[in-house]
C-alpha positions as a Python dict, from the first residue, in 0.01 Angstrom:
ca = {
    (1, 'X'): (0, 0, 0),
    (2, 'X'): (276, 207, 90),
    (3, 'X'): (467, 137, -257),
    (4, 'X'): (167, 204, -459),
    (5, 'X'): (104, 530, -226),
    (6, 'X'): (447, 660, -303),
    (7, 'X'): (403, 595, -670),
    (8, 'X'): (72, 767, -689),
    (9, 'X'): (207, 1060, -488),
    (10, 'X'): (549, 1086, -731),
    (11, 'X'): (268, 1054, -1001),
    (12, 'X'): (75, 1362, -905),
    (13, 'X'): (387, 1549, -811),
    (14, 'X'): (518, 1503, -1188),
    (15, 'X'): (207, 1579, -1317),
    (16, 'X'): (180, 1903, -1093),
    (17, 'X'): (515, 1984, -1229),
    (18, 'X'): (439, 1941, -1590),
    (19, 'X'): (122, 2150, -1550),
    (20, 'X'): (317, 2431, -1395),
    (21, 'X'): (552, 2423, -1650),
    (22, 'X'): (267, 2411, -1936),
    (23, 'X'): (114, 2747, -1766),
    (24, 'X'): (428, 2937, -1694),
    (25, 'X'): (580, 2893, -2050),
    (26, 'X'): (413, 3136, -2211),
    (27, 'X'): (476, 3400, -1911),
    (28, 'X'): (873, 3301, -1961),
    (29, 'X'): (822, 3316, -2319),
    (30, 'X'): (648, 3677, -2308),
    (31, 'X'): (955, 3786, -2106),
    (32, 'X'): (1198, 3667, -2353),
    (33, 'X'): (1039, 3846, -2629),
    (34, 'X'): (1013, 4160, -2416),
    (35, 'X'): (1385, 4141, -2326),
    (36, 'X'): (1473, 4229, -2723),
    (37, 'X'): (1301, 4537, -2694),
    (38, 'X'): (1526, 4630, -2370),
    (39, 'X'): (1809, 4802, -2577),
    (40, 'X'): (1553, 5026, -2735),
    (41, 'X'): (1368, 5142, -2449),
    (42, 'X'): (1699, 5229, -2272),
    (43, 'X'): (1802, 5447, -2583),
    (44, 'X'): (1482, 5617, -2592),
    (45, 'X'): (1515, 5694, -2206),
    (46, 'X'): (1860, 5816, -2237),
    (47, 'X'): (1851, 6035, -2556),
    (48, 'X'): (2086, 5801, -2734),
    (49, 'X'): (2067, 5749, -3129),
    (50, 'X'): (1833, 5523, -3267),
    (51, 'X'): (1633, 5439, -3609),
    (52, 'X'): (1325, 5361, -3695),
    (53, 'X'): (1407, 5006, -3777),
    (54, 'X'): (1499, 4926, -3459),
    (55, 'X'): (1206, 5074, -3294),
    (56, 'X'): (978, 4891, -3514),
    (57, 'X'): (1177, 4548, -3436),
    (58, 'X'): (1138, 4656, -3016),
    (59, 'X'): (733, 4725, -3079),
    (60, 'X'): (716, 4405, -3251),
    (61, 'X'): (869, 4223, -2937),
    (62, 'X'): (641, 4381, -2737),
    (63, 'X'): (335, 4288, -2951),
    (64, 'X'): (472, 3920, -2923),
    (65, 'X'): (521, 3949, -2544),
    (66, 'X'): (173, 4107, -2502),
    (67, 'X'): (19, 3851, -2741),
    (68, 'X'): (149, 3590, -2499),
    (69, 'X'): (77, 3731, -2157),
    (70, 'X'): (-167, 4041, -2212),
    (71, 'X'): (-110, 4169, -1824),
    (72, 'X'): (-96, 4519, -1709),
    (73, 'X'): (292, 4545, -1702),
    (74, 'X'): (312, 4452, -2064),
    (75, 'X'): (54, 4681, -2161),
    (76, 'X'): (241, 4952, -1989),
    (77, 'X'): (595, 4863, -2091),
    (78, 'X'): (491, 4856, -2479),
    (79, 'X'): (311, 5217, -2394),
    (80, 'X'): (655, 5359, -2308),
    (81, 'X'): (800, 5247, -2612),
    (82, 'X'): (541, 5372, -2847),
    (83, 'X'): (475, 5707, -2643),
    (84, 'X'): (838, 5758, -2645),
    (85, 'X'): (909, 5691, -3003),
    (86, 'X'): (602, 5888, -3094),
    (87, 'X'): (710, 6206, -2938),
    (88, 'X'): (1107, 6138, -3025),
    (89, 'X'): (1160, 6415, -3290),
    (90, 'X'): (1498, 6260, -3387),
    (91, 'X'): (1331, 5981, -3555),
    (92, 'X'): (1291, 5994, -3920),
    (93, 'X'): (879, 5834, -3979),
    (94, 'X'): (633, 5974, -4122),
    (95, 'X'): (346, 6190, -3941),
    (96, 'X'): (104, 5913, -4004),
    (97, 'X'): (331, 5643, -3845),
    (98, 'X'): (425, 5872, -3561),
    (99, 'X'): (18, 5969, -3490),
    (100, 'X'): (-55, 5582, -3492),
    (101, 'X'): (235, 5510, -3250),
    (102, 'X'): (86, 5774, -3013),
    (103, 'X'): (-278, 5634, -3048),
    (104, 'X'): (-181, 5287, -2949),
    (105, 'X'): (45, 5396, -2637),
    (106, 'X'): (-279, 5595, -2549),
    (107, 'X'): (-460, 5267, -2578),
    (108, 'X'): (-226, 5063, -2384),
    (109, 'X'): (-185, 5284, -2131),
    (110, 'X'): (-540, 5320, -2070),
    (111, 'X'): (-539, 4913, -2075),
    (112, 'X'): (-255, 4899, -1841),
    (113, 'X'): (-370, 5128, -1604),
    (114, 'X'): (-730, 4992, -1559),
    (115, 'X'): (-533, 4710, -1391),
    (116, 'X'): (-247, 4872, -1223),
    (117, 'X'): (-374, 5271, -1154),
    (118, 'X'): (-80, 5347, -899),
    (119, 'X'): (161, 5420, -1169),
    (120, 'X'): (245, 5776, -1160),
    (121, 'X'): (477, 5834, -1420),
    (122, 'X'): (233, 5612, -1672),
    (123, 'X'): (-31, 5879, -1574),
    (124, 'X'): (151, 6149, -1669),
    (125, 'X'): (239, 5961, -2000),
    (126, 'X'): (-116, 5921, -2072),
    (127, 'X'): (-165, 6300, -1985),
    (128, 'X'): (98, 6418, -2240),
    (129, 'X'): (-29, 6204, -2494),
    (130, 'X'): (-344, 6320, -2450),
    (131, 'X'): (-206, 6674, -2483),
    (132, 'X'): (-44, 6564, -2791),
    (133, 'X'): (-291, 6377, -2953),
    (134, 'X'): (-644, 6602, -2894),
    (135, 'X'): (-487, 6934, -2768),
    (136, 'X'): (-498, 7083, -2436),
    (137, 'X'): (-849, 7039, -2273),
    (138, 'X'): (-1022, 6946, -1944),
    (139, 'X'): (-991, 6543, -2010),
    (140, 'X'): (-597, 6610, -1992),
    (141, 'X'): (-646, 6706, -1602),
    (142, 'X'): (-751, 6398, -1449),
    (143, 'X'): (-409, 6183, -1531),
    (144, 'X'): (-228, 6479, -1474),
    (145, 'X'): (-343, 6515, -1092),
    (146, 'X'): (-328, 6162, -1064),
    (147, 'X'): (23, 6184, -1164),
    (148, 'X'): (95, 6413, -909),
    (149, 'X'): (-73, 6244, -613),
    (150, 'X'): (140, 5911, -739),
    (151, 'X'): (462, 6066, -830),
    (152, 'X'): (513, 6402, -722),
    (153, 'X'): (876, 6357, -627),
    (154, 'X'): (1034, 6188, -936),
    (155, 'X'): (1263, 6474, -1084),
    (156, 'X'): (1216, 6315, -1409),
    (157, 'X'): (874, 6395, -1420),
    (158, 'X'): (888, 6765, -1361),
    (159, 'X'): (977, 6923, -1688),
    (160, 'X'): (743, 6727, -1916),
    (161, 'X'): (464, 6755, -1635),
    (162, 'X'): (562, 7154, -1634),
    (163, 'X'): (471, 7129, -2003),
    (164, 'X'): (150, 6997, -1971),
    (165, 'X'): (41, 7220, -1706),
    (166, 'X'): (129, 7535, -1891),
    (167, 'X'): (-65, 7373, -2177),
    (168, 'X'): (-384, 7321, -1973),
    (169, 'X'): (-392, 7614, -1716),
    (170, 'X'): (-677, 7757, -1895),
    (171, 'X'): (-932, 7430, -1829),
    (172, 'X'): (-828, 7429, -1456),
    (173, 'X'): (-1066, 7540, -1168),
    (174, 'X'): (-971, 7756, -900),
    (175, 'X'): (-961, 7460, -680),
    (176, 'X'): (-726, 7254, -938),
    (177, 'X'): (-520, 7562, -957),
    (178, 'X'): (-430, 7588, -573),
    (179, 'X'): (-370, 7230, -602),
    (180, 'X'): (-108, 7284, -870),
    (181, 'X'): (11, 7560, -701),
    (182, 'X'): (90, 7340, -406),
    (183, 'X'): (242, 7107, -590),
    (184, 'X'): (500, 7361, -785),
    (185, 'X'): (601, 7534, -436),
    (186, 'X'): (669, 7193, -314),
    (187, 'X'): (896, 7089, -625),
    (188, 'X'): (1060, 7441, -640),
    (189, 'X'): (1171, 7383, -259),
    (190, 'X'): (1302, 7037, -344),
    (191, 'X'): (1470, 7065, -680),
    (192, 'X'): (1815, 7024, -683),
    (193, 'X'): (1860, 7228, -1013),
    (194, 'X'): (1575, 7477, -1062),
    (195, 'X'): (1653, 7554, -1411),
    (196, 'X'): (1333, 7301, -1516),
    (197, 'X'): (1109, 7575, -1441),
    (198, 'X'): (1312, 7799, -1702),
    (199, 'X'): (1325, 7552, -1975),
    (200, 'X'): (982, 7484, -2006),
    (201, 'X'): (906, 7896, -2043),
    (202, 'X'): (834, 7911, -2393),
    (203, 'X'): (641, 8240, -2386),
    (204, 'X'): (504, 8566, -2190),
    (205, 'X'): (227, 8323, -2096),
    (206, 'X'): (432, 8074, -1962),
    (207, 'X'): (636, 8302, -1758),
    (208, 'X'): (306, 8453, -1612),
    (209, 'X'): (147, 8115, -1544),
    (210, 'X'): (466, 8007, -1351),
    (211, 'X'): (522, 8325, -1162),
    (212, 'X'): (132, 8249, -1047),
    (213, 'X'): (228, 7932, -923),
    (214, 'X'): (510, 8053, -719),
    (215, 'X'): (350, 8346, -576),
    (216, 'X'): (452, 8403, -212),
    (217, 'X'): (762, 8143, -253),
    (218, 'X'): (1045, 8344, -84),
    (219, 'X'): (1296, 8452, -331),
    (220, 'X'): (1088, 8245, -612),
    (221, 'X'): (1031, 8541, -837),
    (222, 'X'): (1365, 8704, -838),
    (223, 'X'): (1550, 8375, -878),
    (224, 'X'): (1297, 8283, -1135),
    (225, 'X'): (1389, 8615, -1326),
    (226, 'X'): (1750, 8519, -1329),
    (227, 'X'): (1709, 8162, -1412),
    (228, 'X'): (1532, 8287, -1727),
    (229, 'X'): (1790, 8566, -1834),
    (230, 'X'): (2061, 8295, -1798),
    (231, 'X'): (1850, 8033, -2014),
    (232, 'X'): (1796, 8304, -2298),
    (233, 'X'): (2141, 8363, -2296),
    (234, 'X'): (2270, 8004, -2386),
}
C-alpha cells in the first residue's frame, strides 16, 4: 500500500510540475520577447541616437510579449516605447506613423492603468499624450492631477509635467489652480536644479503662469527672473 501511495504521490507531483511549466511558459516567453526591446527603451530614456527600424523591431517584440501575457505591466511597457518614439522628434518617420504610435500608446496606457492605477509616471504620460493628440483641454487634467498624487517628487517628471500644466492652465478650476500651486511651490523648494522652471517658459504667458504659481514663495520671483535671463543667453 505504501509503495502504491508513494508512486501516486510522485505521479501527482510530476503532473503538477508539468502543469506549472505549461502555465508559466507563456509568461517566460513574454519576458524573453520583452527583453529584446530593452536596448531601444534605454536609448529613448537617455536620448541616445536610434533609428526607426530599431524602434519598429522593439515595438514588434513588445507586441509579441503582450500577445503572450496581456497584463498591465506589458501594456504599460509597450506604451512607454510607443509614446517615447512618438514624441522623439529626432526619429525620421512620417507624421502618420508617429501619430499612430502615439494613439497606440494612449490606448495601452488606458488598459494598463485600469488594472494598475498606482503608476504616477504612467498617468503623466497619459496626460502628455492626450495634450499632444487632442490639444489642451479639461480632459487632460484628471491624469495630470493623478500623476502629481503618485509621483510628485520624481525629478524626471518635473519638466514634462510643467509643460502640460502651462498648456492646460486655462481649463483649471480655482481649486485645481491652488492644488497645482502647492505642488509647484513644493517642487521649487526641493529641486536641486531650478532651471527646469525657466526651460519650459516659451512665452510671456508661460512666465506669468509660473510666477502666479510661485507667488508668496520667498525669493522665487527674483530667482526666476535670473534663471530666465541666464537661459535666454545660452
